[in-house]
N, C-alpha and C positions, 0 to 999 in steps of 0.2 A: 405697548400701551400707547403713546401717543397716536402711532401708527397707525394705530386702529380707529381714533378719533381722526385722526386725515382722513382715513378710508369714508367714515359717514359723511365728512364735508363734503368729499369727491362725490358718491354717490348721490347724497339730498341735493348739492349744487346743481347736479344733471336733472333732477326731477323739478326740482325751482325753473329752471331754465324751460322746462315746460310747461308747470304749472304754477305761477308763485304764489298761488294761494295756498296752495298745499301745506295743511297744517300741522300735519305730522312732518313734513320735513323742515318745517321751521324751525318746530319743539323741537327735533335733533338737533339739527345745526347750533341752536341756541345752547342747549345740553354739552355740545362737542366743546365749541369753545366754551365755557365757561369752567369746562375740564383742562380746556387747554391754557386757561385764565387770560385767554382775550376777551375780556369784559366789554368792551366794547360791543362788541361782532356779536356775543352774546343778547345783550342788552338790544340790539339791532331786532335780533332777529327774531326774539321773544316778544318785543314788541307790535311787531306786524303781527305776529302769530293773536295776539290780544286785540288786535285790529280785529282782526277777523271773527272771534269767539272768543267773547269776553265774559263769559261766564266758565269756562274754563279752571278749576279750581289750578291744576299742574303748574297752568302758564302762570297762574298768578303766587304760586312759589316758588318759584325759580327766579322771579324777577325778586321776591321778595330776597332768596338769595343770592343773587348778585347785588343786592343792594347789602346785604352785609358782608359779602366777600368785597364790595370794595371797598368796606369801614375796617376791615384786615388788613388789604394791603397798605392803602392810605396809613394805616397805624406804624405797619411797619416799615415803609418809607419815611414815616418823622423820625421813629426812632434810630434810624439807619444813618438821616440825617443830622440830626441829634451827638451821634457817639461821630462819626467824619471831625463837626464841628467840636468837639473836646478833642479830639486826637490834634488836631489845627492847634487849639487855642494852648495845647501840651507842651508841640512841638514848639511855639514860638518860647515859652517861658524856660523852655529848658536851653534855647540856644541862648535868649537875655543871660540866662541866669550863669553860661558859660564864659559871655563874653566880660560879665563885670567878672568874674574868677579869674579867668584865664583873656587878656587883654589882646592876647595876639592869637587866639584860638579863630576859626576862619570856621564856623557853622556850615557855610556855601563852597567847599572847594573847587576852585576850578574847573573845569568839565575838559576831557583833555581834545585834543584838535582833530577833527576829523583828515 
């Protein structure tokens, strides 16, 4: 599936080299980038299309979709960060508990020499 989007990007890139104001190509680039989660590139392309045709509802709808996706990605990244932070906190607590219970325990064994 992503190969089709990459083909769209290549085809539209050629069109835009000849005619940088081709709103159809800009819109298709934005849709393909959006589908590939390249949100910055999608937003750049659709912003350029909106500048050329401010009344196009499809362009504004895609801008709204990009904004929503950014929110989802941001929330997902925050959730991942919190899980990693919790994992590190649990690991530190476990190491500390093992050191208290077993003073000779080495939670960080020496690394083998190369």
